VEXDREN-2710 file (C-alpha; in Angstrom, 1 decimal):
% VEXDREN-2710
k/r/px/py/pz
1/MET/-50.2/6.2/-4.2
2/LYS/-49.1/4.9/-0.8
3/GLN/-47.7/1.8/-2.3
4/VAL/-45.6/3.8/-4.8
5/SER/-44.3/6.1/-2.0
6/VAL/-43.3/3.1/0.2
7/PHE/-41.6/1.5/-2.7
8/ASN/-39.7/4.7/-3.5
9/MET/-38.6/5.0/0.1
10/PHE/-37.3/1.4/-0.1
11/LEU/-35.2/2.2/-3.2
12/LEU/-33.7/5.2/-1.4
13/VAL/-32.8/3.1/1.6
14/VAL/-31.1/0.6/-0.6
15/ALA/-29.3/3.3/-2.5
16/PHE/-27.9/4.9/0.6
17/ALA/-26.9/1.5/2.0
18/PHE/-25.0/0.7/-1.3
19/LEU/-23.2/4.1/-1.1
20/GLY/-22.2/3.4/2.5
21/CYS/-20.4/0.2/1.4
22/ALA/-18.7/1.9/-1.6
23/THR/-15.0/1.3/-2.2
24/PRO/-12.4/4.1/-1.4
25/ALA/-12.5/5.3/-5.0
26/ASN/-16.0/6.6/-4.5
27/ASN/-15.0/8.7/-1.6
28/GLN/-14.2/12.2/-2.7
29/THR/-11.8/12.8/0.2
30/TRP/-9.3/10.2/-1.2
31/VAL/-6.4/11.4/-3.3
32/THR/-5.7/9.0/-6.2
33/LEU/-2.1/8.6/-7.3
34/ILE/-2.4/5.5/-9.4
35/ASP/-5.6/4.2/-11.0
36/GLY/-4.7/2.7/-14.4
37/SER/-5.1/6.0/-16.3
38/GLN/-2.1/7.9/-14.9
39/GLY/1.6/7.8/-15.6
40/LEU/4.5/8.6/-13.3
41/GLU/3.6/12.3/-12.9
42/ASN/2.5/11.9/-9.3
43/TRP/5.9/10.5/-8.1
44/ASP/9.5/11.2/-7.7
45/GLN/11.8/8.4/-8.8
46/ILE/14.7/7.3/-6.6
47/GLY/17.1/4.5/-7.6
48/ASP/17.5/2.5/-10.8
49/ALA/14.3/0.4/-11.0
50/ASN/12.6/0.5/-14.4
51/TRP/9.3/1.9/-13.4
52/ARG/6.9/2.1/-16.3
53/VAL/3.2/2.1/-17.3
54/GLU/2.1/-1.3/-18.5
55/ASP/-1.4/-2.9/-18.9
56/GLY/-3.1/-0.4/-16.7
57/THR/-0.5/-0.7/-13.9
58/ILE/2.7/1.0/-12.8
59/MET/5.3/-1.7/-12.5
60/ALA/9.0/-2.5/-12.2
61/ASP/10.9/-5.8/-12.7
62/LYS/14.5/-4.8/-13.2
63/GLY/17.1/-2.8/-11.3
64/LYS/19.0/-3.1/-8.1
65/SER/16.6/-1.0/-6.0
66/GLY/14.1/1.8/-6.7
67/PHE/11.3/3.8/-5.2
68/LEU/8.4/5.9/-6.3
69/VAL/8.1/8.7/-3.7
70/SER/5.0/10.8/-3.2
71/LYS/5.5/14.5/-3.9
72/ASN/3.7/15.5/-0.7
73/PRO/4.3/14.6/3.0
74/TYR/1.6/13.1/5.1
75/LYS/1.2/12.9/8.9
76/ASP/-2.1/11.0/9.6
77/PHE/-3.7/9.1/6.8
78/VAL/-5.1/5.9/5.3
79/ILE/-3.4/4.4/2.3
80/TYR/-5.4/2.0/0.1
81/ALA/-3.3/0.1/-2.5
82/GLU/-3.9/-2.8/-5.0
83/PHE/-0.8/-4.6/-6.0
84/TRP/0.4/-7.8/-7.7
85/ALA/3.5/-9.6/-6.6
86/GLU/5.4/-12.9/-7.2
87/THR/6.5/-15.2/-4.3
88/ASP/10.0/-13.8/-4.7
89/THR/9.1/-10.2/-5.1
90/ASN/10.7/-7.8/-2.6
91/SER/8.5/-4.7/-2.3
92/GLY/6.6/-2.7/0.2
93/ILE/5.2/0.7/1.2
94/PHE/7.4/3.0/3.2
95/ILE/5.5/5.5/5.2
96/ARG/6.4/8.7/7.1
97/VAL/9.8/8.7/5.3
98/SER/12.2/11.1/7.0
99/ASP/14.8/11.2/4.1
100/PRO/13.1/10.8/0.7
101/LYS/16.5/10.7/-1.0
102/LYS/17.7/7.7/1.0
103/ILE/14.8/5.5/1.9
104/GLY/15.1/2.5/4.2
105/ALA/13.6/0.8/7.2
106/ASP/16.0/2.9/9.4
107/ASN/14.3/6.2/8.5
108/SER/10.6/5.2/8.0
109/TYR/8.0/2.5/8.7
110/GLU/8.4/-0.3/6.1
111/VAL/5.2/-2.2/5.4
112/ASN/6.6/-5.2/3.8
113/VAL/5.8/-7.3/0.7
114/TRP/8.2/-10.2/0.7
115/ASP/6.9/-13.8/1.1
116/ILE/10.4/-15.4/1.3
117/ARG/12.2/-12.8/3.4
118/PRO/15.2/-14.6/5.0
119/ASP/14.0/-13.3/8.5
120/PRO/10.3/-14.2/8.0
121/LYS/9.0/-12.5/11.1
122/TYR/9.2/-9.2/9.2
123/GLY/8.0/-10.6/5.9
124/THR/4.7/-9.8/4.1
125/GLY/2.3/-8.0/6.3
126/ALA/4.8/-6.8/8.9
127/ILE/6.2/-3.4/9.8
128/VAL/9.9/-4.1/9.6
129/ASP/11.6/-3.8/13.0
130/PHE/8.4/-2.6/14.7
131/ALA/5.6/-5.2/14.3
132/GLU/6.2/-8.9/13.5
133/VAL/3.9/-11.4/11.7
134/THR/3.3/-15.0/12.8
135/VAL/5.9/-17.4/11.5
136/PRO/5.5/-19.3/9.3
137/ILE/3.8/-16.5/7.3
138/VAL/0.1/-17.1/6.9
139/ASN/-1.0/-14.1/4.8
140/LYS/1.1/-14.2/1.7
141/ALA/0.9/-12.0/-1.5
142/GLY/2.7/-14.0/-4.2
143/GLY/0.9/-14.9/-7.5
144/ARG/-2.2/-12.8/-7.1
145/TRP/-3.7/-9.3/-6.7
146/ASN/-3.8/-8.0/-3.1
147/THR/-5.0/-5.0/-1.2
148/TYR/-3.2/-3.1/1.5
149/GLU/-4.9/-0.7/3.8
150/ILE/-2.5/1.2/6.0
151/THR/-3.8/3.5/8.8
152/ALA/-1.5/5.9/10.5
153/LYS/-3.1/8.1/13.2
154/GLY/-0.8/9.6/15.7
155/THR/1.3/6.9/17.2
156/GLU/-1.2/4.1/16.1
157/LEU/-0.3/2.1/13.0
158/THR/-2.5/-0.7/11.6
159/ILE/-1.9/-2.8/8.6
160/ARG/-4.6/-4.8/6.8
161/LEU/-3.6/-7.2/4.0
162/ASN/-6.6/-8.4/2.0
163/GLY/-8.9/-7.3/4.8
164/VAL/-7.0/-9.1/7.6
165/VAL/-5.1/-7.2/10.3
166/THR/-1.5/-8.5/10.0
167/ALA/0.4/-6.0/12.2
168/SER/-0.2/-3.1/14.5
169/THR/1.9/-1.0/16.8
170/ASN/2.0/2.1/18.9
171/ASN/5.2/4.0/18.0
172/SER/6.2/7.6/17.8
173/LYS/9.6/7.4/16.1
174/TYR/8.4/8.8/12.7
175/ALA/5.7/11.5/12.7
176/SER/5.4/12.7/9.2
177/GLY/6.8/12.5/5.7
178/PRO/6.1/11.3/2.1
179/PHE/5.4/7.6/1.4
180/ALA/7.2/5.4/-1.1
181/LEU/6.5/2.3/-3.2
182/GLN/9.4/-0.1/-3.5
183/PHE/11.0/-2.4/-6.0
184/GLY/13.8/-4.2/-4.0
185/PRO/16.5/-6.8/-4.5
186/GLY/15.7/-10.4/-4.0
187/VAL/17.4/-12.9/-1.7
188/LYS/21.2/-12.4/-1.6
189/GLY/20.8/-9.4/-4.0
190/VAL/19.5/-11.3/-7.0
191/THR/16.7/-9.8/-9.0
192/GLY/13.4/-10.7/-7.5
193/GLY/10.0/-10.9/-9.0
194/PRO/8.0/-7.9/-10.4
195/ILE/5.8/-5.6/-8.5
196/LYS/2.7/-4.1/-10.1
197/TRP/0.5/-1.3/-8.6
198/ARG/-3.0/-1.1/-10.0
199/LYS/-4.4/1.5/-7.6
200/VAL/-2.9/3.7/-4.9
201/GLN/-4.9/6.2/-2.9
202/ILE/-4.3/8.2/0.2
203/LYS/-6.8/9.9/2.5
204/PRO/-5.4/12.4/5.0
205/LEU/-7.0/12.2/8.4
END
């Protein structure tokens, strides 16, 4: 009987350890806005991008510029996102947006996805105008699935791309607001590559 009890205790320890390493989707405090089974009902659309559901993702590949804007504002949070981009894709996640009808880097924090941005210091992994990345860009997104983990707590902002911290800053300019997913114009205004979002979750802190 002792041997059976010890074995059962071992299984319990393993189970708890596994749960402790679970992905964000297993944490009930996370709010899921995209997971492959939902449409565009969780978002307000701004601009002319052709957002649509395709192959378990929400994606856009045409239009001058467009955003999916969360219906709720957030102050302190963690965003977890899985996305696919091409090398010439211009996209990103804009957080604490102060004007959801006119979104830009001048009224929010723009966490960029753009491997070939003309000014590379604010390319993929950067917070445009607030936190630069190393040039030439080391952590790129083009041609594969990627993860972003964005933490905003008070004035502290931290960006992780594929598990690597690419940017961080202490800034109080924007305190709260919705967040937005971007499909942006390519270099010199031409149409850039597509952006696909496979999973997007947010956890208020």
